[in-house]
C-alpha positions as CSV (number, residue, x, y, z in Angstrom):
1,X,0.0,0.1,0.0
2,X,1.1,3.5,-0.9
3,X,3.2,5.3,2.1
4,X,0.3,8.4,1.3
5,X,-2.5,6.5,2.5
6,X,-3.7,4.6,5.9
7,X,-1.0,2.2,6.9
8,X,-1.7,-1.1,5.2
9,X,-1.4,-3.7,7.9
10,X,-1.5,-3.2,12.0
11,X,1.5,-3.1,14.0
12,X,0.4,-5.7,16.7
13,X,-1.0,-9.0,14.1
14,X,0.4,-8.0,11.2
15,X,-3.1,-7.9,9.9
16,X,-5.2,-5.6,6.8
17,X,-5.8,-2.4,9.0
18,X,-9.6,-1.3,9.5
19,X,-8.9,1.8,7.2
20,X,-7.4,-0.5,4.5
21,X,-10.0,-3.0,4.3
22,X,-12.5,0.1,4.3
23,X,-10.4,1.8,1.0
24,X,-10.2,-1.8,-0.4
25,X,-13.8,-2.2,-0.4
26,X,-14.4,1.7,-2.4
27,X,-11.8,1.0,-4.7
28,X,-13.6,-2.4,-5.4
29,X,-17.0,-0.7,-6.0
30,X,-15.7,2.0,-7.9
31,X,-14.0,-0.7,-10.0
32,X,-17.1,-2.8,-10.2
33,X,-19.1,0.6,-11.4
34,X,-16.5,1.5,-14.4
35,X,-16.7,-2.5,-15.5
36,X,-20.8,-2.7,-15.1
37,X,-21.5,-4.6,-12.6
38,X,-22.8,-4.8,-8.7
39,X,-20.6,-6.1,-5.9
40,X,-20.4,-7.9,-2.9
41,X,-17.0,-7.5,-1.0
42,X,-14.9,-9.0,1.6
43,X,-12.0,-8.6,3.2
44,X,-10.3,-11.2,6.0
45,X,-7.2,-10.8,8.1
46,X,-4.2,-13.1,7.4
47,X,-6.1,-16.0,9.2
48,X,-9.1,-15.9,6.9
49,X,-11.4,-14.3,9.8
50,X,-14.1,-11.7,8.1
51,X,-12.2,-7.8,8.7
52,X,-15.2,-5.8,6.6
53,X,-17.8,-6.7,4.1
54,X,-20.2,-4.5,2.2
55,X,-22.5,-5.6,-0.6
56,X,-24.3,-2.8,-3.0
57,X,-27.8,-3.0,-3.1
58,X,-28.6,-4.8,-6.4
59,X,-25.6,-7.7,-6.0
60,X,-27.9,-11.2,-5.3
61,X,-27.5,-12.2,-1.6
62,X,-25.8,-15.3,-3.0
63,X,-22.7,-12.8,-3.4
64,X,-22.3,-12.2,-0.1
65,X,-21.5,-15.9,0.8
66,X,-19.2,-16.3,-2.4
67,X,-17.2,-13.1,-1.6
68,X,-16.7,-13.9,2.1
69,X,-15.3,-17.9,1.0
70,X,-13.5,-16.3,-2.0
71,X,-11.4,-14.0,0.6
72,X,-11.3,-16.8,3.0
73,X,-9.5,-19.1,0.1
74,X,-7.4,-16.6,-0.7
75,X,-5.6,-15.9,2.3
76,X,-6.0,-19.6,3.9
77,X,-3.6,-20.1,0.7
78,X,-1.8,-16.9,-0.1
79,X,-3.0,-17.5,-3.6
80,X,-5.8,-16.2,-6.0
81,X,-8.8,-18.2,-6.3
82,X,-8.7,-18.8,-10.0
83,X,-5.7,-20.9,-10.1
84,X,-8.0,-23.4,-8.0
85,X,-9.0,-24.6,-11.3
86,X,-6.0,-25.9,-12.6
87,X,-5.3,-27.3,-8.9
88,X,-8.3,-29.4,-8.7
89,X,-7.5,-30.6,-12.5
90,X,-5.5,-33.2,-10.5
91,X,-6.7,-35.9,-8.7
92,X,-4.6,-35.6,-5.9
93,X,-5.8,-32.1,-5.1
94,X,-9.3,-32.7,-6.1
95,X,-10.8,-34.0,-3.0
96,X,-10.2,-30.6,-1.6
97,X,-13.2,-29.4,-4.2
98,X,-15.3,-30.8,-1.2
99,X,-14.4,-28.5,1.2
100,X,-17.3,-26.3,2.0
101,X,-15.7,-22.8,2.2
102,X,-13.0,-23.5,-0.6
103,X,-13.9,-21.0,-3.5
104,X,-12.5,-21.6,-7.1
105,X,-13.8,-19.0,-8.9
106,X,-12.0,-16.0,-9.9
107,X,-12.5,-12.9,-8.0
108,X,-10.7,-14.0,-4.4
109,X,-6.9,-12.2,-4.1
110,X,-4.5,-12.5,-1.1
111,X,-3.7,-9.2,0.4
112,X,0.3,-8.9,-0.1
113,X,2.0,-6.0,1.7
114,X,5.8,-6.1,1.7
115,X,5.7,-9.5,0.7
116,X,3.5,-10.6,3.6
117,X,0.1,-12.0,3.0
118,X,-2.1,-9.6,5.9
119,X,-5.3,-10.9,4.5
120,X,-7.9,-11.9,1.7
121,X,-9.8,-9.8,-0.6
122,X,-13.0,-11.5,-2.3
123,X,-15.6,-10.3,-5.1
124,X,-18.6,-11.6,-6.2
125,X,-21.3,-9.9,-8.4
126,X,-19.5,-9.9,-11.9
127,X,-18.3,-13.1,-14.1
128,X,-15.3,-14.5,-13.0
129,X,-13.4,-12.2,-14.8
130,X,-14.8,-9.0,-14.0
131,X,-14.4,-10.0,-10.1
132,X,-10.6,-10.7,-11.0
133,X,-10.5,-7.1,-13.1
134,X,-12.2,-5.3,-9.8
135,X,-10.1,-7.3,-7.6
136,X,-7.0,-6.2,-9.6
137,X,-7.4,-3.0,-10.0
138,X,-8.3,-1.8,-6.5
139,X,-5.0,-3.7,-5.1
140,X,-3.1,-2.0,-7.6
141,X,-4.7,1.1,-7.1
142,X,-3.8,1.2,-3.1
143,X,-0.5,-0.1,-4.0
144,X,-0.5,-3.6,-3.1
145,X,1.5,-6.5,-4.5
146,X,-0.2,-8.8,-6.8
147,X,0.6,-12.2,-7.1
């Protein structure tokens, strides 16, 4: 995250701050509006616990749960959710696809600052490509590292 904004992580637990989570949510909604969809946005801390959430008025209700699970998956494995499609094609990894919270759909990214994962970002409401675009735009605009 850039130095001219609020700190990205708290010094106490190396987790995304409430201010950074709020800034990410605002940046995602702005990107989603430019792309043309309404989104639900979830931000978790580094342990996958929900830190902040917002669902646009016209985003379908299921997007709430999907966004939270995308953020959880991204924080848990410290990798973007879209790569799970490839992982789950491997029969040795495929059983993980049955985990109720694992979300193998684009739109979830780890929040990385200074090379450290400090949380997860999950977006739902558009196509998997639109969700990815909004996530990447929001993370980039705030200076977070993209995996």
